[in-house]
MARLUMBA-949009 format. One record per residue (C-alpha): residue number from 1; residue in one letter; y, z, x. Coordinates in pm, 1 decimal. Each point is the difference from the previous one (the first is absolute). Example, Ala and Ser with C-alpha at 12.3 -4.5 7.8 and 13.67 -1.06 7.14 Angstrom:
2
+-----+--------+----------+----------+----------+
: num : residu :       c2 :       c3 :       c1 :
+-----+--------+----------+----------+----------+
:   1 :      A :   -450.0 :    780.0 :   1230.0 :
:   2 :      S :    344.0 :    -66.0 :    137.0 :
+-----+--------+----------+----------+----------+
END
This chain:
143
+-----+--------+----------+----------+----------+
: num : residu :       c2 :       c3 :       c1 :
+-----+--------+----------+----------+----------+
:   1 :      M :    295.5 :  -1880.9 :  -4795.6 :
:   2 :      L :   -256.0 :   -138.3 :    243.2 :
:   3 :      L :    -76.1 :   -369.6 :     27.8 :
:   4 :      H :   -355.3 :   -122.9 :     29.8 :
:   5 :      G :   -139.9 :     92.1 :    344.8 :
:   6 :      Q :    270.7 :    257.2 :     84.4 :
:   7 :      Q :    -85.3 :    360.3 :     64.0 :
:   8 :      Q :    222.1 :    295.9 :    -55.2 :
:   9 :      E :    127.0 :    145.2 :    329.4 :
:  10 :      S :    -22.8 :    372.8 :     41.3 :
:  11 :      K :    306.9 :    201.7 :     97.1 :
:  12 :      R :   -169.5 :     74.4 :    329.5 :
:  13 :      D :    -17.3 :   -373.7 :     82.6 :
:  14 :      E :    368.9 :    -43.2 :    -79.9 :
:  15 :      K :    111.7 :    257.9 :    257.7 :
:  16 :      A :   -197.7 :    -91.8 :    308.0 :
:  17 :      P :   -347.6 :   -112.8 :     93.9 :
:  18 :      F :    -54.7 :    327.1 :    189.0 :
:  19 :      R :     34.6 :    356.6 :   -121.4 :
:  20 :      N :    214.9 :    101.6 :    294.7 :
:  21 :      G :    298.0 :   -221.6 :    -70.1 :
:  22 :      G :   -132.7 :   -328.2 :    130.2 :
:  23 :      R :   -135.1 :    101.6 :    339.8 :
:  24 :      P :   -365.0 :    -79.3 :     69.7 :
:  25 :      R :   -218.0 :    302.9 :     64.2 :
:  26 :      H :   -286.2 :     50.1 :    240.5 :
:  27 :      G :   -291.9 :    239.0 :     -5.2 :
:  28 :      R :     67.1 :    337.1 :   -157.5 :
:  29 :      G :    350.7 :    -70.3 :   -120.7 :
:  30 :      R :    156.3 :    -58.3 :    340.9 :
:  31 :      T :    262.2 :   -270.7 :     20.8 :
:  32 :      L :    -77.2 :   -269.4 :    255.4 :
:  33 :      A :    201.5 :      8.9 :    319.4 :
:  34 :      R :      7.8 :   -202.9 :    316.2 :
:  35 :      P :   -211.4 :    170.2 :    271.3 :
:  36 :      A :    294.5 :     76.6 :    226.6 :
:  37 :      E :    182.1 :    171.9 :   -284.7 :
:  38 :      R :   -292.9 :    185.6 :   -146.8 :
:  39 :      R :     32.3 :    320.3 :    198.6 :
:  40 :      H :    338.2 :    -19.1 :    163.2 :
:  41 :      R :    307.4 :    179.9 :   -117.8 :
:  42 :      Q :     68.8 :    -94.5 :   -356.5 :
:  43 :      P :    328.3 :     92.1 :   -164.9 :
:  44 :      G :    -22.5 :    372.8 :    -64.6 :
:  45 :      Q :   -317.8 :     48.0 :    204.8 :
:  46 :      R :     32.6 :    265.5 :    269.3 :
:  47 :      L :   -229.5 :     -3.2 :    296.8 :
:  48 :      S :    -49.0 :    298.3 :    226.3 :
:  49 :      E :   -187.4 :     72.5 :    320.6 :
:  50 :      V :   -351.4 :    139.1 :    -20.1 :
:  51 :      K :     25.1 :    320.0 :    206.0 :
:  52 :      D :   -371.2 :     94.7 :      6.8 :
:  53 :      D :   -187.1 :   -191.2 :    272.8 :
:  54 :      N :   -329.3 :     68.2 :   -180.5 :
:  55 :      V :     91.6 :   -199.5 :   -312.8 :
:  56 :      M :   -234.8 :   -296.6 :    -41.2 :
:  57 :      V :    143.7 :   -349.3 :    -48.9 :
:  58 :      P :   -282.4 :   -147.7 :   -209.6 :
:  59 :      S :     87.6 :   -369.0 :     39.7 :
:  60 :      L :    -19.9 :     25.8 :    380.8 :
:  61 :      K :   -274.3 :    266.8 :     10.8 :
:  62 :      R :    199.9 :    206.1 :    249.6 :
:  63 :      T :    198.7 :    320.8 :     -6.3 :
:  64 :      V :    375.9 :     11.5 :     46.5 :
:  65 :      G :    -55.0 :    151.7 :    345.4 :
:  66 :      Q :   -228.9 :   -287.3 :    101.5 :
:  67 :      L :    260.3 :   -256.4 :   -108.0 :
:  68 :      D :    286.6 :    163.3 :    191.3 :
:  69 :      D :    106.1 :   -219.6 :    296.3 :
:  70 :      M :   -268.1 :   -259.5 :    -81.3 :
:  71 :      D :     90.4 :   -352.7 :    114.5 :
:  72 :      V :     81.2 :   -260.5 :   -265.2 :
:  73 :      L :    -75.6 :   -362.2 :     87.9 :
:  74 :      G :    146.3 :   -311.8 :   -158.1 :
:  75 :      P :   -191.3 :   -303.6 :   -125.5 :
:  76 :      D :    -16.5 :   -149.7 :    351.7 :
:  77 :      G :   -140.0 :    321.2 :    151.1 :
:  78 :      T :    316.2 :    109.6 :    180.6 :
:  79 :      K :    122.0 :    355.5 :    -35.2 :
:  80 :      I :    288.0 :     29.2 :   -245.0 :
:  81 :      G :     33.5 :    376.7 :     11.2 :
:  82 :      E :   -171.6 :    327.7 :    -74.0 :
:  83 :      V :    -36.4 :    235.9 :   -292.6 :
:  84 :      E :    262.5 :    274.8 :      0.3 :
:  85 :      E :    -54.6 :    155.6 :   -343.4 :
:  86 :      V :   -219.6 :    -26.3 :   -307.1 :
:  87 :      L :    195.0 :     -0.1 :   -325.8 :
:  88 :      M :   -105.1 :    122.6 :   -342.5 :
:  89 :      D :    136.2 :    -62.3 :   -347.0 :
:  90 :      A :    106.1 :    266.5 :   -250.7 :
:  91 :      S :   -363.0 :     55.5 :   -105.7 :
:  92 :      G :    -98.1 :     90.1 :    358.0 :
:  93 :      Q :   -200.1 :   -317.4 :     63.2 :
:  94 :      P :     41.0 :   -170.5 :    339.5 :
:  95 :      V :    151.3 :   -343.5 :    -69.8 :
:  96 :      A :    164.8 :   -125.1 :    320.5 :
:  97 :      V :     55.5 :     56.2 :    369.4 :
:  98 :      V :    312.3 :     -9.1 :    210.6 :
:  99 :      V :    -42.6 :   -244.3 :    288.0 :
: 100 :      D :    226.8 :     36.2 :    302.1 :
: 101 :      V :     48.6 :   -368.8 :     80.0 :
: 102 :      E :      0.5 :   -109.6 :    366.2 :
: 103 :      H :    312.6 :   -159.2 :    150.5 :
: 104 :      G :   -181.4 :   -326.7 :     76.4 :
: 105 :      V :    -78.2 :    -72.5 :   -364.5 :
: 106 :      G :    348.2 :   -138.9 :    -53.4 :
: 107 :      I :    130.4 :    219.1 :   -281.0 :
: 108 :      G :    155.6 :    271.5 :    212.8 :
: 109 :      D :   -108.3 :    359.1 :     43.5 :
: 110 :      K :    -85.9 :    100.4 :   -356.5 :
: 111 :      E :   -233.9 :    227.2 :   -187.5 :
: 112 :      V :   -124.3 :   -200.3 :   -298.1 :
: 113 :      I :   -210.0 :    102.1 :   -298.8 :
: 114 :      V :   -327.5 :   -191.2 :    -22.6 :
: 115 :      G :   -217.0 :     41.9 :   -309.0 :
: 116 :      L :   -358.9 :    106.0 :     59.1 :
: 117 :      D :   -109.9 :   -313.1 :   -186.2 :
: 118 :      Q :    150.4 :   -204.5 :    286.6 :
: 119 :      L :   -214.4 :    167.9 :    268.5 :
: 120 :      R :   -358.7 :    -34.8 :    112.2 :
: 121 :      D :   -184.2 :    233.7 :    235.1 :
: 122 :      D :   -208.2 :   -188.0 :    257.0 :
: 123 :      G :   -139.6 :    316.8 :    156.9 :
: 124 :      R :    245.8 :     51.6 :    285.9 :
: 125 :      T :    327.1 :   -136.4 :   -136.7 :
: 126 :      L :    164.5 :    -90.6 :   -327.9 :
: 127 :      T :     74.4 :   -364.8 :    -69.9 :
: 128 :      T :    233.4 :   -168.3 :   -244.3 :
: 129 :      A :     46.1 :   -358.4 :   -114.1 :
: 130 :      L :    377.0 :     55.4 :    -20.3 :
: 131 :      T :    202.1 :   -231.5 :    222.3 :
: 132 :      N :    298.9 :    113.4 :    206.6 :
: 133 :      A :    231.1 :   -155.4 :   -259.3 :
: 134 :      Q :   -172.8 :    194.2 :   -279.1 :
: 135 :      L :     18.4 :    322.8 :    201.5 :
: 136 :      G :    375.3 :    -51.0 :     23.8 :
: 137 :      T :     29.9 :      7.1 :   -379.8 :
: 138 :      L :   -193.0 :    325.0 :    -52.8 :
: 139 :      P :    179.8 :    319.9 :   -101.0 :
: 140 :      I :    123.0 :    210.8 :    290.3 :
: 141 :      W :   -112.8 :    363.1 :     18.0 :
: 142 :      D :    299.7 :    224.8 :     28.7 :
: 143 :      D :   -124.7 :    353.3 :     49.7 :
+-----+--------+----------+----------+----------+
END
């Protein structure tokens, strides 16, 4: 029995305010993620090297071959490393690069996975807003 001013709740409202179990959705059904997590290794996601140098990386408007050995600069303009590999997800889409980090960056000699969404092409080099501390927390590429 409903009291004056009360409305009957639907079963959908009782479960969760969102259809996907309580997680907010964005755009075409994609779950929101923090930018650094968006295209890095997720549990169960396998990344592999793009072998064809002619494959276009749309977000950077360059081919895999053009990105190979390209310098990557940090937010202060100093070189943090260079691109060693371009990585693709299971669907074949380029999603990240492997950056061979310089010794002077302070995280040791590592090859880290940097999502394409963390890079910007300024014409001659790639730049990232990631700090040295953030670079140290990125997944390591173990080929």
